[in-house]
ZAGU-422718 format. One line per 10 residues: number of its first residue (from 1); their letters; for each residue z, y, x of C-alpha. Coordinates in steps of 0.5 Angstrom, whole numbers. Layout:
BEGIN
NUM) a) Z,Y,X ~ ...
// end
This chain:
BEGIN
1) mstisrdeva) 0,0,0 ~ -2,7,3 ~ 4,12,4 ~ -1,17,7 ~ -7,19,3 ~ -13,22,5 ~ -11,29,1 ~ -5,29,4 ~ -8,29,11 ~ -13,34,9
11) rvaalariel) -7,39,7 ~ -3,38,13 ~ -10,39,17 ~ -11,46,13 ~ -4,48,14 ~ -5,47,22 ~ -12,50,21 ~ -15,44,24 ~ -22,42,22 ~ -23,35,21
21) rsdeldrlag) -29,31,18 ~ -29,26,13 ~ -29,20,17 ~ -23,23,21 ~ -19,24,15 ~ -20,17,13 ~ -18,15,20 ~ -12,19,21 ~ -9,17,14 ~ -10,10,16
31) eldvivdsia) -6,11,23 ~ -1,15,20 ~ 0,9,15 ~ 1,5,21 ~ 6,10,24 ~ 10,11,18 ~ 11,3,17 ~ 13,2,24 ~ 19,7,23 ~ 21,4,16
41) kvsevatpdv) 21,-3,20 ~ 26,0,26 ~ 30,3,20 ~ 31,-3,17 ~ 34,-6,24 ~ 38,0,26 ~ 44,-1,22 ~ 51,2,24 ~ 53,-4,29 ~ 47,-3,33
51) patshplpms) 48,3,38 ~ 43,9,39 ~ 39,8,45 ~ 35,14,48 ~ 32,10,54 ~ 31,3,55 ~ 35,2,62 ~ 42,5,63 ~ 42,11,66 ~ 47,16,69
61) nvfradvpvp) 47,23,72 ~ 43,23,78 ~ 46,30,80 ~ 50,31,86 ~ 57,34,85 ~ 57,42,85 ~ 61,43,91 ~ 61,50,94 ~ 60,51,102 ~ 60,57,106
71) alpvedvlag) 53,61,106 ~ 48,61,112 ~ 50,67,117 ~ 45,73,115 ~ 42,72,122 ~ 40,65,121 ~ 37,67,115 ~ 33,73,117 ~ 31,69,124 ~ 24,66,120
81) apdaedgrfa) 23,72,116 ~ 16,76,118 ~ 20,83,118 ~ 28,85,117 ~ 31,91,116 ~ 39,93,115 ~ 41,85,114 ~ 35,85,109 ~ 28,82,108 ~ 23,88,109
91) vpqilgee) 17,87,104 ~ 11,92,103 ~ 12,97,97 ~ 8,95,91 ~ 10,101,86 ~ 8,106,91 ~ 15,109,90 ~ 19,113,96
// end
Protein backbone atom coordinates (compact mmCIF):
# COMPACT_ATOMS: atom_id res chain seq x y z
CA UNK A 1 0.00 0.00 0.00
CA UNK A 2 1.42 3.35 -1.00
CA UNK A 3 1.81 5.89 1.79
CA UNK A 4 3.39 8.67 -0.27
CA UNK A 5 1.35 9.71 -3.28
CA UNK A 6 2.57 11.24 -6.49
CA UNK A 7 0.53 14.37 -5.67
CA UNK A 8 2.25 14.71 -2.29
CA UNK A 9 5.66 14.52 -3.94
CA UNK A 10 4.58 17.15 -6.49
CA UNK A 11 3.29 19.44 -3.71
CA UNK A 12 6.49 19.21 -1.67
CA UNK A 13 8.58 19.73 -4.81
CA UNK A 14 6.56 22.85 -5.63
CA UNK A 15 7.04 24.18 -2.09
CA UNK A 16 10.78 23.60 -2.44
CA UNK A 17 10.68 25.15 -5.94
CA UNK A 18 12.06 21.98 -7.50
CA UNK A 19 10.85 21.12 -10.97
CA UNK A 20 10.26 17.41 -11.45
CA UNK A 21 9.21 15.55 -14.57
CA UNK A 22 6.32 13.10 -14.46
CA UNK A 23 8.65 10.07 -14.40
CA UNK A 24 10.66 11.63 -11.55
CA UNK A 25 7.48 12.14 -9.51
CA UNK A 26 6.57 8.47 -9.91
CA UNK A 27 10.09 7.27 -9.09
CA UNK A 28 10.43 9.50 -6.02
CA UNK A 29 7.01 8.48 -4.69
CA UNK A 30 8.17 4.84 -4.82
CA UNK A 31 11.54 5.61 -3.24
CA UNK A 32 9.94 7.61 -0.44
CA UNK A 33 7.56 4.72 0.21
CA UNK A 34 10.54 2.43 0.73
CA UNK A 35 12.04 4.93 3.19
CA UNK A 36 8.77 5.26 5.13
CA UNK A 37 8.41 1.46 5.29
CA UNK A 38 11.99 1.13 6.56
CA UNK A 39 11.37 3.68 9.29
CA UNK A 40 8.19 1.83 10.30
CA UNK A 41 10.15 -1.45 10.60
CA UNK A 42 12.79 0.19 12.78
CA UNK A 43 10.06 1.75 14.93
CA UNK A 44 8.56 -1.71 15.52
CA UNK A 45 11.89 -3.00 16.87
CA UNK A 46 12.79 0.10 18.86
CA UNK A 47 11.21 -0.73 22.19
CA UNK A 48 11.97 0.92 25.54
CA UNK A 49 14.34 -1.93 26.50
CA UNK A 50 16.52 -1.33 23.41
CA UNK A 51 19.01 1.49 24.06
CA UNK A 52 19.28 4.27 21.49
CA UNK A 53 22.37 4.07 19.27
CA UNK A 54 23.99 7.01 17.56
CA UNK A 55 26.92 5.02 16.16
CA UNK A 56 27.42 1.30 15.44
CA UNK A 57 30.77 1.19 17.26
CA UNK A 58 31.34 2.26 20.86
CA UNK A 59 33.07 5.61 20.93
CA UNK A 60 34.53 7.85 23.61
CA UNK A 61 35.88 11.36 23.69
CA UNK A 62 39.11 11.46 21.68
CA UNK A 63 40.21 14.90 22.87
CA UNK A 64 43.10 15.33 25.25
CA UNK A 65 42.59 16.97 28.60
CA UNK A 66 42.71 20.76 28.47
CA UNK A 67 45.71 21.50 30.65
CA UNK A 68 47.06 25.07 30.74
CA UNK A 69 50.77 25.37 29.93
CA UNK A 70 53.06 28.38 29.82
CA UNK A 71 52.98 30.39 26.59
CA UNK A 72 55.93 30.46 24.22
CA UNK A 73 58.42 33.29 24.75
CA UNK A 74 57.70 36.27 22.48
CA UNK A 75 61.21 36.05 21.00
CA UNK A 76 60.62 32.44 19.90
CA UNK A 77 57.26 33.29 18.35
CA UNK A 78 58.62 36.27 16.41
CA UNK A 79 61.81 34.47 15.33
CA UNK A 80 60.14 33.07 12.21
CA UNK A 81 58.19 36.22 11.36
CA UNK A 82 59.23 38.19 8.25
CA UNK A 83 58.96 41.45 10.20
CA UNK A 84 58.33 42.40 13.84
CA UNK A 85 58.08 45.68 15.70
CA UNK A 86 57.72 46.36 19.45
CA UNK A 87 57.18 42.67 20.25
CA UNK A 88 54.40 42.27 17.67
CA UNK A 89 54.06 41.00 14.12
CA UNK A 90 54.48 43.80 11.60
CA UNK A 91 52.15 43.54 8.61
CA UNK A 92 51.50 45.83 5.64
CA UNK A 93 48.74 48.38 6.02
CA UNK A 94 45.62 47.44 4.10
CA UNK A 95 43.21 50.26 4.86
CA UNK A 96 45.44 53.20 4.00
CA UNK A 97 45.11 54.62 7.51
CA UNK A 98 47.86 56.36 9.44
